C-alpha positions as CSV (number, residue, x, y, z in Angstrom):
1,M,0.0,0.0,0.0
2,T,1.2,3.5,-0.8
3,E,0.8,6.5,1.5
4,E,-1.8,7.9,-0.9
5,Q,-3.9,4.8,-0.5
6,A,-3.7,5.0,3.3
7,T,-6.0,8.0,3.4
8,E,-8.6,6.8,0.8
9,T,-10.9,5.4,3.5
10,A,-13.5,7.8,4.9
11,S,-12.9,9.2,8.4
12,P,-14.4,7.0,11.2
13,D,-17.4,8.2,13.1
14,I,-15.9,9.7,16.3
15,E,-19.3,9.2,18.0
16,D,-18.4,5.5,17.9
17,S,-15.5,6.3,20.1
18,I,-13.0,3.9,21.5
19,I,-11.3,6.6,23.5
20,E,-13.0,9.5,25.2
21,I,-11.3,12.2,27.3
22,I,-13.5,14.6,29.1
23,N,-12.3,17.8,30.9
24,M,-9.0,16.1,31.8
25,H,-6.3,17.9,33.8
26,K,-2.8,16.9,34.7
27,W,-0.2,18.6,37.0
28,F,3.4,17.9,37.7
29,G,3.6,19.6,41.1
30,D,2.5,23.2,40.5
31,F,3.0,22.8,36.7
32,H,-0.3,22.5,34.9
33,V,0.9,20.2,32.1
34,L,-2.5,19.3,30.6
35,N,-5.3,21.8,30.8
36,D,-9.0,20.8,30.2
37,I,-8.4,18.2,27.5
38,N,-11.4,17.0,25.6
39,L,-11.0,14.4,22.8
40,K,-12.9,11.6,21.2
41,V,-11.1,9.0,19.1
42,G,-13.2,6.9,16.8
43,R,-12.6,3.2,16.2
44,K,-10.0,2.8,13.4
45,E,-9.3,6.5,13.5
46,R,-5.7,7.7,13.0
47,I,-4.7,10.9,14.8
48,V,-1.4,12.7,14.7
49,I,-0.5,15.1,17.5
50,C,2.1,17.8,16.9
51,G,3.3,20.8,18.7
52,P,6.4,22.4,20.3
53,S,8.6,20.6,22.8
54,G,7.0,20.7,26.3
55,S,3.4,21.2,25.0
56,G,2.1,18.1,26.7
57,K,1.8,15.8,23.7
58,S,3.7,12.8,25.2
59,T,2.1,13.3,28.6
60,L,-1.4,13.2,27.0
61,I,-0.9,9.8,25.3
62,R,0.9,8.4,28.4
63,C,-2.2,9.2,30.4
64,I,-4.3,7.0,28.1
65,N,-2.7,3.8,29.4
66,R,-1.9,5.2,32.9
67,L,1.8,5.6,32.5
68,E,0.9,9.0,33.9
69,Q,-2.0,9.6,36.2
70,H,-4.4,12.5,35.5
71,Q,-5.8,14.4,38.5
72,R,-9.1,15.6,37.2
73,G,-11.6,14.7,34.5
74,Q,-12.3,11.3,32.8
75,I,-10.5,9.0,30.4
76,I,-12.6,6.2,29.0
77,V,-11.1,3.5,26.9
78,D,-13.4,1.0,25.1
79,G,-16.1,1.6,27.7
80,I,-13.8,1.3,30.7
81,E,-13.0,4.4,32.8
82,L,-9.4,4.8,33.8
83,T,-9.3,5.2,37.6
84,N,-7.1,3.9,40.4
85,N,-8.8,0.5,40.0
86,I,-5.9,-1.8,39.2
87,K,-8.0,-4.3,37.3
88,N,-9.3,-1.6,35.0
89,I,-5.8,-0.3,34.4
90,E,-4.7,-3.9,33.5
91,K,-7.6,-4.3,31.2
92,I,-6.9,-1.1,29.4
93,R,-3.1,-1.8,29.1
94,A,-3.9,-5.2,27.6
95,E,-5.9,-3.4,24.8
96,V,-3.6,-0.4,24.3
97,G,-0.2,-0.9,22.7
98,M,2.6,1.7,23.0
99,V,5.7,2.4,21.1
100,F,8.2,4.7,22.7
101,Q,11.0,7.0,21.3
102,H,13.5,4.5,22.7
103,F,12.9,0.9,22.0
104,N,13.0,-0.6,25.6
105,L,13.8,-4.1,24.4
106,F,15.4,-6.6,26.8
107,P,19.1,-6.7,25.7
108,H,19.6,-10.2,27.2
109,L,16.7,-11.8,25.3
110,T,16.6,-12.7,21.6
111,I,14.2,-10.8,19.4
112,V,11.6,-13.6,19.3
113,D,11.8,-14.0,23.1
114,N,11.3,-10.2,23.5
115,L,8.1,-10.6,21.5
116,A,6.8,-13.8,23.1
117,L,7.2,-12.5,26.7
118,G,4.0,-10.4,26.8
119,P,1.6,-13.1,25.5
120,I,3.2,-15.6,27.8
121,W,3.0,-13.5,31.0
122,V,-0.1,-11.4,30.4
123,R,-2.3,-13.5,28.2
124,K,-1.0,-16.9,29.5
125,T,-0.3,-18.1,26.0
126,P,1.7,-21.3,25.7
127,R,5.3,-20.7,24.7
128,K,5.1,-22.5,21.4
129,E,2.0,-20.5,20.4
130,A,3.5,-17.2,21.7
131,E,6.6,-17.8,19.5
132,E,4.4,-18.5,16.5
133,I,2.6,-15.2,17.2
134,A,6.0,-13.5,17.5
135,M,7.2,-14.8,14.1
136,Y,3.9,-13.8,12.5
137,Y,4.4,-10.2,13.5
138,L,8.1,-10.2,12.8
139,E,7.1,-11.1,9.2
140,K,4.6,-8.3,9.2
141,V,7.3,-5.7,10.0
142,H,9.7,-7.4,7.5
143,I,12.3,-8.5,10.0
144,A,11.7,-12.2,10.6
145,E,15.3,-13.1,9.6
146,Q,16.5,-11.3,12.7
147,A,14.4,-13.4,15.1
148,K,17.4,-15.2,16.8
149,K,19.6,-12.2,17.1
150,Y,19.8,-9.9,20.2
151,P,18.7,-6.2,20.2
152,G,22.3,-4.9,20.2
153,Q,22.9,-6.7,16.9
154,L,20.2,-4.7,15.1
155,S,20.1,-1.1,13.8
156,G,17.9,1.5,15.4
157,G,15.3,1.2,12.7
158,Q,15.2,-2.5,13.1
159,Q,14.9,-2.3,16.8
160,Q,12.0,0.1,16.5
161,R,10.2,-2.3,14.1
162,V,10.8,-5.0,16.7
163,A,9.2,-2.7,19.3
164,I,6.1,-2.2,17.1
165,A,5.9,-6.0,16.5
166,R,6.1,-6.6,20.2
167,S,3.1,-4.4,20.8
168,L,1.1,-6.0,18.0
169,C,1.7,-9.5,19.7
170,M,-0.8,-8.4,22.4
171,S,-3.5,-7.9,19.7
172,P,-4.2,-4.3,20.9
173,K,-7.3,-2.3,19.8
174,V,-5.3,0.9,19.9
175,M,-1.7,1.8,19.2
176,L,0.0,4.8,20.8
177,F,3.3,6.1,19.3
178,D,5.4,8.6,21.2
179,E,7.8,10.1,18.7
180,P,8.7,6.7,17.3
181,T,11.3,8.0,14.8
182,S,12.9,10.9,16.7
183,A,15.8,8.8,18.0
184,L,16.6,7.3,14.6
185,D,19.1,8.2,11.9
186,P,17.4,9.8,8.9
187,E,17.9,6.8,6.6
188,M,16.1,4.6,9.1
189,I,13.0,6.7,9.5
190,K,11.3,5.6,6.3
191,E,11.4,1.9,7.2
192,V,9.6,2.6,10.5
193,L,7.1,4.9,8.9
194,D,6.4,2.3,6.2
195,V,5.4,-0.3,8.9
196,M,3.1,2.3,10.5
197,I,1.5,3.0,7.1
198,D,0.9,-0.7,6.7
199,L,-0.8,-0.7,10.1
200,A,-2.9,2.3,9.1
201,T,-4.2,0.5,6.0
202,E,-5.3,-2.4,8.1
203,G,-7.6,-0.3,10.2
204,M,-5.6,0.0,13.4
205,T,-6.7,2.8,15.7
206,M,-3.6,5.0,16.1
207,I,-2.5,8.1,18.0
208,V,0.9,9.3,16.9
209,V,3.0,12.0,18.5
210,T,5.4,13.0,15.7
211,H,7.0,15.8,13.7
212,E,6.9,13.7,10.6
213,M,4.5,16.0,8.7
214,G,4.6,13.9,5.5
215,F,3.2,11.0,7.5
216,A,0.6,13.2,9.1
217,K,-0.6,14.5,5.6
218,S,-0.8,11.0,4.1
219,V,-2.0,8.8,6.9
220,A,-3.9,10.8,9.5
221,H,-7.7,11.4,9.6
222,R,-7.1,14.3,12.0
223,V,-4.1,16.4,13.0
224,L,-4.1,18.0,16.4
225,F,-1.9,20.9,17.4
226,M,-1.0,21.2,21.1
227,D,0.6,24.1,22.9
228,F,0.9,25.0,26.6
229,G,-1.0,21.9,27.6
230,Q,-4.0,22.5,25.5
231,I,-5.4,21.2,22.1
232,V,-5.3,24.5,20.2
233,E,-6.6,23.2,16.9
234,G,-7.6,20.0,15.2
235,N,-8.7,19.3,11.6
236,T,-8.3,17.1,8.6
237,P,-4.7,17.1,7.2
238,T,-5.8,19.2,4.2
239,E,-7.5,21.9,6.3
240,F,-4.8,21.8,9.0
241,F,-1.9,22.4,6.7
242,D,-3.6,24.5,4.0
243,N,-5.9,26.6,6.1
244,P,-4.7,26.7,9.8
245,Q,-7.0,28.8,12.0
246,H,-5.0,29.8,15.0
247,D,-2.0,32.1,15.0
248,R,0.0,29.7,17.2
249,T,-0.7,26.9,14.7
250,K,0.4,29.1,11.8
251,L,3.6,30.1,13.6
252,F,4.4,26.4,14.3
253,L,3.8,25.3,10.8
254,S,5.9,28.1,9.4
255,Q,8.8,26.9,11.5
256,I,8.7,23.2,10.6
257,L,7.5,23.3,7.0
258,H,10.1,24.5,4.5
């Protein structure tokens, strides 16, 4: 599938939401890092979040699977409200995959063992079946030949594709990406974005924090701009890039688009 084909499907109905965030606030001490966030994410919707460093983008998606705890408002994922209830947190984490800027692979385990670990421990999948699942997703990210190697033997781009495959092994309903290409050398970025484009064409619900505006234009249903802990603007890629409404959005785009 090409990038152009990725956006051919109509935008999902956000009223059929898999994620709903209502009047959500988050503080780090006295710092109000997220201020009255309201967001609905439709099933199979692909959202790109952009904005300057420190605007709250990563904190927002980390709140969705409770890597960060919000202090006010509601976060509801697939009908389950995210509270201090440990069982609810575990249910949501089982359905929400996350790919970080750094790959967080276990260096002492082979690639296939890194992938099989989650299904074995969380889903109680027998080892043989878990390894078959691992190999299936390594094939999907075009890296099956590396299965018996260790993370340190792979390039950064390969390790990030392994990290994506590891999340997919848990059969998530939603994938969160926190600047997945920002730690990579330029020549490795495309191989990771290509895997993400493949995921998009298969209908995965995705929220992606990134500065890769080409990816946003070609794959996102909506692009959100954040600044000072708020969602300042959100629109379709065409409207967002061609007709930004807010002065802060216009300034940001003028700085990153050449």
